[in-house]
C-alpha positions in Angstrom: -149.8 -43.5 5.7 -153.4 -42.5 5.4 -155.2 -39.2 6.7 -158.1 -40.0 9.1 -160.4 -36.9 10.3 -160.3 -35.5 13.9 -162.7 -36.2 16.4 -164.5 -32.6 16.8 -164.6 -31.1 20.1 -167.0 -28.0 20.9 -165.9 -24.9 20.6 -167.2 -24.1 24.2 -165.0 -27.6 25.8 -162.1 -26.4 23.7 -161.7 -22.8 25.0 -162.4 -23.9 28.5 -159.8 -26.5 27.9 -157.5 -23.9 26.7 -158.1 -21.3 29.3 -157.5 -24.0 32.0 -154.0 -24.9 30.6 -152.6 -21.3 30.5 -154.3 -20.7 34.0 -152.1 -23.5 35.6 -149.0 -22.3 33.8 -149.6 -19.2 35.1 -150.2 -17.3 32.2 -152.5 -14.3 31.5 -154.7 -14.9 28.2 -155.2 -11.0 26.4 -158.6 -9.9 27.2 -160.5 -11.0 24.2 -161.1 -14.7 24.3 -159.4 -17.2 22.0 -161.3 -16.9 18.6 -162.7 -20.2 17.6 -165.3 -19.0 14.8 -166.7 -21.7 12.7 -166.3 -24.6 14.9 -162.7 -23.0 15.2 -159.2 -24.5 14.5 -159.5 -27.5 17.6 -162.8 -28.5 16.0 -161.1 -29.3 12.5 -162.5 -29.5 9.5 -166.4 -30.5 9.0 -165.2 -32.3 5.9 -161.8 -33.8 5.3 -159.8 -31.7 3.2 -162.5 -29.1 2.1 -160.3 -26.0 3.5 -157.3 -27.2 1.5 -159.1 -27.5 -1.3 -160.5 -23.7 -1.3 -156.6 -22.9 -1.1 -155.7 -24.6 -3.8 -158.4 -23.1 -6.0 -158.2 -19.5 -4.1 -157.8 -17.1 -7.2 -158.1 -19.8 -9.9 -160.2 -20.8 -12.3 -160.5 -24.4 -10.6 -163.4 -25.7 -8.9 -162.5 -26.8 -5.4 -165.1 -29.7 -5.6 -163.4 -31.3 -8.4 -160.4 -32.0 -5.7 -160.6 -34.7 -3.7 -158.3 -36.4 -1.2 -156.4 -38.2 -3.4 -155.6 -35.6 -5.9 -154.0 -32.8 -3.5 -150.7 -34.0 -4.6 -151.4 -33.8 -7.9 -152.5 -30.0 -7.8 -150.1 -29.0 -5.2 -147.1 -31.0 -7.1 -146.1 -31.2 -10.7 -143.3 -33.8 -12.2 -140.0 -32.9 -12.1 -139.8 -33.1 -16.1 -142.3 -30.3 -16.2 -141.7 -27.7 -13.5 -140.6 -24.5 -14.8 -136.8 -24.1 -15.2 -135.1 -22.7 -12.4 -134.8 -18.8 -12.2 -132.6 -18.2 -9.4 -129.3 -19.1 -7.9 -129.0 -17.2 -5.2 -126.3 -18.0 -2.6 -128.0 -19.5 0.7 -127.1 -18.9 4.1 -128.0 -17.8 7.6 -132.1 -19.1 8.0 -132.2 -19.8 4.3 -130.3 -22.5 4.8 -130.8 -24.0 8.0 -134.6 -24.2 6.8 -133.2 -26.2 3.1 -131.6 -28.4 5.3 -133.6 -29.0 8.2 -136.8 -29.8 5.4 -134.5 -32.3 2.9 -133.5 -34.2 6.5 -137.4 -34.3 7.4 -137.9 -35.6 3.6 -135.4 -38.1 4.3 -137.1 -38.6 7.5 -140.5 -39.3 5.9 -139.5 -42.1 3.7 -137.8 -43.9 7.0 -140.8 -43.5 9.2 -142.9 -44.8 6.0 -140.8 -47.9 5.4 -140.9 -48.3 9.3 -144.5 -47.8 9.3 -144.7 -50.6 6.8 -143.0 -53.0 8.9 -145.2 -52.4 11.7 -142.5 -50.3 13.8 -144.7 -48.6 16.6 -142.1 -45.7 16.9 -142.3 -45.0 13.1 -144.1 -41.3 13.6 -143.0 -38.2 11.3 -143.8 -35.1 13.5 -145.1 -31.7 12.0 -143.7 -28.4 12.4 -147.5 -27.9 14.7 -147.7 -27.8 17.9 -149.4 -31.0 19.3 -150.8 -29.3 22.3 -150.3 -25.5 22.2 -151.4 -24.8 25.3 -148.8 -26.7 27.3 -146.5 -24.4 25.8 -144.0 -27.4 25.0 -141.8 -27.7 22.3 -143.8 -31.4 21.1 -144.5 -31.3 17.8 -148.1 -33.2 16.5 -147.7 -36.2 14.5 -148.2 -35.7 10.8 -151.4 -38.6 9.4 -151.0 -37.3 5.7 -148.1 -38.3 3.7 -147.4 -35.1 1.2 -145.0 -32.7 2.5 -145.3 -29.2 2.5 -143.2 -26.5 4.0 -145.8 -23.0 4.7 -144.7 -19.9 4.2 -146.6 -16.7 5.9 -146.6 -13.7 3.3 -147.8 -11.0 6.3 -144.9 -8.6 7.9 -145.4 -8.1 11.3 -148.0 -6.2 12.3 -149.5 -5.7 9.0 -150.8 -7.9 5.5 -148.8 -8.7 2.6 -148.2 -5.9 -0.4 -150.6 -6.1 -3.2 -148.8 -3.5 -5.5 -146.9 -4.8 -8.6 -143.3 -4.3 -8.1 -143.3 -6.6 -5.1 -140.0 -8.1 -5.2 -139.3 -11.7 -3.6 -136.1 -12.4 -2.0 -133.9 -14.4 -4.0 -132.6 -16.5 -1.7 -136.3 -17.3 -0.7 -137.0 -18.4 -4.5 -133.6 -20.6 -4.7 -135.3 -22.6 -1.5 -138.6 -22.7 -2.7 -137.5 -24.1 -6.0 -135.0 -26.7 -4.9 -138.2 -27.7 -2.9 -140.3 -28.5 -5.9 -137.5 -30.1 -7.1 -137.8 -32.4 -4.4 -141.4 -33.3 -4.6 -142.0 -31.0 -1.5 -145.5 -28.9 -2.0 -145.3 -25.0 -1.1 -148.2 -23.4 1.1 -148.6 -19.6 1.5 -150.4 -18.0 4.1 -151.5 -14.4 4.7 -154.5 -12.3 5.8 -155.8 -10.7 2.8 -159.5 -11.7 1.7 -160.6 -13.9 -1.2 -161.2 -10.6 -3.3 -157.4 -10.5 -3.2 -156.8 -13.9 -4.1 -156.3 -13.0 -7.6 -153.2 -10.2 -7.2 -151.6 -12.7 -4.8 -151.2 -15.3 -7.1 -150.2 -12.7 -10.0 -147.4 -11.3 -7.4 -146.6 -15.2 -6.6 -146.0 -15.6 -10.3 -144.3 -12.8 -11.6 -141.9 -13.0 -8.3 -141.0 -16.5 -8.9 -142.3 -17.5 -5.8 -144.9 -19.9 -7.0 -143.9 -20.2 -11.3 -146.8 -23.2 -11.2 -149.6 -21.1 -10.1 -150.8 -24.2 -7.8 -149.3 -23.8 -4.7 -152.1 -23.4 -1.8 -153.1 -20.3 -0.9 -154.3 -19.7 2.6 -156.4 -16.3 2.6 -158.5 -15.7 5.3 -161.8 -16.4 3.8 -164.5 -14.9 6.5 -163.6 -12.1 9.3 -162.3 -14.2 12.6 -160.5 -17.2 10.7 -157.6 -17.5 12.6 -154.2 -18.7 11.1 -154.4 -21.7 13.5 -157.1 -22.5 12.1 -155.7 -23.1 8.5 -152.2 -24.1 9.9 -154.4 -27.1 11.3 -156.6 -27.5 7.8 -153.4 -27.9 5.8 -152.4 -30.3 8.4 -155.1 -33.0 7.7 -153.9 -33.2 4.1 -150.4 -32.3 4.4 -147.2 -33.3 6.2 -146.3 -29.8 7.5 -142.3 -30.4 7.6 -141.9 -26.5 8.6 -143.0 -23.0 8.9 -141.3 -19.9 8.2 -142.3 -16.4 9.0 -140.8 -13.1 10.2 -142.3 -13.3 13.6 -143.1 -15.9 15.9 -147.1 -15.6 15.7 -146.3 -17.1 11.9 -145.7 -20.1 13.5 -149.0 -20.6 16.5 -151.4 -17.8 17.3 -150.9 -18.6 21.2 -148.3 -15.8 20.6 -150.8 -13.6 19.7 -153.1 -14.5 22.8 -150.3 -14.4 25.7 -149.4 -11.1 27.5 -146.1 -12.3 28.6 -143.8 -13.5 25.7 -141.3 -15.1 28.2 -143.9 -17.7 29.4 -143.6 -19.2 25.6 -139.7 -19.3 26.5 -140.6 -23.1 26.8 -141.3 -23.1 23.0 -137.6 -21.7 22.2 -135.9 -25.2 20.8 -138.6 -24.9 17.9 -136.5 -22.3 16.3 -134.9 -23.8 13.6 -136.0 -27.2 14.3 -139.8 -26.7 12.6 -139.6 -22.8 12.9 -137.7 -20.8 10.9 -137.6 -16.7 11.2 -136.9 -15.5 7.7 -137.1 -11.9 6.4 -140.7 -10.8 5.0 -141.0 -12.7 1.8 -142.2 -9.8 0.0 -141.1 -6.2 -0.3 
């Protein structure tokens, strides 16, 4: 499968369409307009893969300009033979077991869809964990154009930012799960509203907690004030197939939960829980 840049949409038109869609559903947006800074999430990247390259290089000595479209997988995924030895054998249950089962099945589905696509089947479409049209408030997942599988994990606790203390401890079950994903050839990406100046500290915490023993996982920090997590999720979807998103609140899955006053309007999205969206304990304590 080959990734194609999305056709830009003007921020003004995108905002108008989004507000209109919510209004038709009877939803009331929060007083502040949905942020569409720097072209907005709907417009996509000006340069294909630029934001993901920045995320891979964030907090490291890697020059993002050396990371091209064809090398995303080389940076994010190491061959099985050179991966660090597993450090956790914690029992997996509850949401972690559901996450592992869903992602493993999704990886098999990607292989089947790719084979069907090569055979000329028009129905061969792998679906991501991002909504195809958030304003519609329907559990229809956006298609994957890229062929590098990834799981996106939100590091921030509800209404806060991830801790930067040296004593931050990772959930052992999560360590076991992400180790297993890497062995299956599935990349892990992390997202937080911490700033780029915190990136090196975040890398150290992920390394010391064994959540990222490779030091190569894409790390999506907030690179400028107002850069939404939705923009970063969309940027990752340009270069990877986002099989699942894990976080400790629904706003970790889509920013629409931040902009609607009455959360009951989003009840139609509840089928996404356990089917692409996974509520897990905060990754770091």
